[in-house]
N, C-alpha and C positions, 0 to 999 in steps of 0.2 A: 082412141084413148091416147093421151099424151104421156110422155115419160114422167111427168110431174104428178100423175094420178096413179093410184093403186088400182088393182083389178076391181075393187068394189066401188070405184069412182070417188073415193075420198082422197083428200090431199095427203101426200106422204108425211110420215111422222118426222118431226123436227127434233134433232138431237138437242139436249139441254146445253145451253151456252154456259160454259164454266165461268165466264166473266160475269154474266148476269146473275148467277147464283152465289157469287162471292159476296159475303156480308160486309167485308171491309171497306169497299168504296162508300158505303153509307156513313162511315165514320171519317170525317175530314181530319186533317192534321191537328187542329186545335182540340177536337174531341179526343183524339188519341193521346194528346199531351195531358188532358184532364184525367183520362183513364189511368195513365202512368202515375200521375200524382196521387190519385186515390189508392191505387195498388200499393204504392210506396208507403202511404200512411197506414193502410190496413195490415199489411204484412211487410214490415221493414226487415232489412238484413240484420241477422243477429245469430250469435253462437255458431258461426260457420255456415249458416243457411243463407241463401240468396234472398233478396227482396222479391216480392211479387212483380214489381216493375221490371226487374231484370229478366224474369221468366216470361212475362206477357208479350211474347213476340207475335208477329203476324200468324205464324204457323200454329201457335198455341191457341190464339183467338179463333182462328178458322176451325181448329179441332173442336173447341167447345161449342161454337155456334153451328157446326155441322151436326153435332150430336143433339143440340137443343136449339133449333132454329127459332123457336118461340121466344127466346131471350133476346133476339136481335133488336126488335122494336123497343122493348122497355129499356134495353141497354142504351140505345141511341137517345131515347127520351131523357134518361138520367144524366147524359153527358151534354145536353143542349146548353148553348151559350148563355141564355137568359137566367140560368141559375147562378151565374157569377163565377169568379175565379178563386174564391176562398174555398178550399177543399173541405174543411171542417164544416163551414156554414152550409155548403151544398149537401153534405151527408145529413146534417141535422134537419134541413128543410125537406129533403126527400123522406126522411123518417117520419116527419110530422104530416106532410101533405101527400106523399106518393110512396107509401110503403112497398107497394108491389114493384115499382121501378127500383127502389133501393135494394130489395131482395134479389132482383135480377142482376143488378150491378155486382153485388157481393158474391152471388153464385158464380158469375162468369169469372171473377178474379180468383176465387177459391178453387173452382174447378180447373182453371188453367194452371194454377200453381201445383195442386196436388195430383194432377195427371201427368205432369212433366216427369219423364224418366229420371232425370238428374235429381230432382227433389225426392222422388220415391226412393232412389238409392240412398240418399243422404239420411232419410228417416228410417231406413231399413224396412220399407214396405214393399214386398214382392208383387203385390196385386192380390186380387181375390183368390183365395184357396178353398178348395172343397174340404170341409172339415165334417167328419161324421159325428152326428149328435145322437145320443141314445136317450130318449125321453124318460126312460125308467131310472136313469142314474141322476143322483142329486149332486150337481157340481160343487166342488169344494168351496168356491168363492161365495156360494149361497150360505153354507154353514158358517163361514167366517164373517158374514154380515157385510160384505164389501159393497153390496148395492142397497143396503138399508137406508143409508143417508140420501141416496138419489131418490128412492121411493118416498122417503119422509119429506123431501123438498117439494115433491109434487111435480106436475108437468111444467116444463120450461120450454115454451115455444111461443112464437108470435104468429097471429093470424095474418097472412100476407095481405088480405083485403083491408083489414082495419089497423094493423100495426100494434094491436093490443096483446098483452100477455094472456095466455090461455088460463082458464079457471076450470078446474074439475073437482066438484065436491064429492066427498065420500071415496076418494081414491085410497087404495091400500097404502099403509105407511111402512110396512116391512114385507119382505118376500113371503113369509108364511101366511100373512093375511091374503095376499094376492093368489098364491098357489092353491090355497084350500078354501077360497071364498065360495066356490060353487056348492060346497056342502051346505052353505047357508042360503042358497037360492040365487046367488049371483052368477052372472055369465063370466066373471073373471076367474081364470085358472080352473082348477078342479082336480078330479081323481085321475091319476096317471096309470091306473091299472095294477098297482101293486097291492099287497094285502095289508099294508100298514096304514092305509088311509082310514 
């Protein structure tokens, strides 16, 4: 047995090549310039906050793509040269023809921006905190009706595959409808275990 074989006769394990796993070489300099232009358009500098283009360094981009390697291919596709140099036209075309690539592009920019420690400090966001929630307590913001307008508006999201706005018929229009709908046979909300239901 040679030193290049293990005791089981298999070739030795090869350590991962950090250069080969780096997603940035897949983005050439023109693609990086297009990414910076899009980042500047989507999140410009304002009110003492930096633009996304200022934040989107190699380290930030590596951080996002290490956490979500599935975004690397659609990001590269969204930055390809044949979509042209007009940033607004590129975004409109992606929205019409390739909504999944547009979603990946936007997610990379937003994730890089809002995971940056400097940005988080500027907006006063310390990161995720463990907050104890007691299901039997009715939060004051519900009594004040603060989320009724959001519920009345209905769902607002786009299907990444189609790019179309979601439609949900029969959605509750106020919190009380949602919380107590189970008594009418719906799976939405329901009895919380107190005696006032």
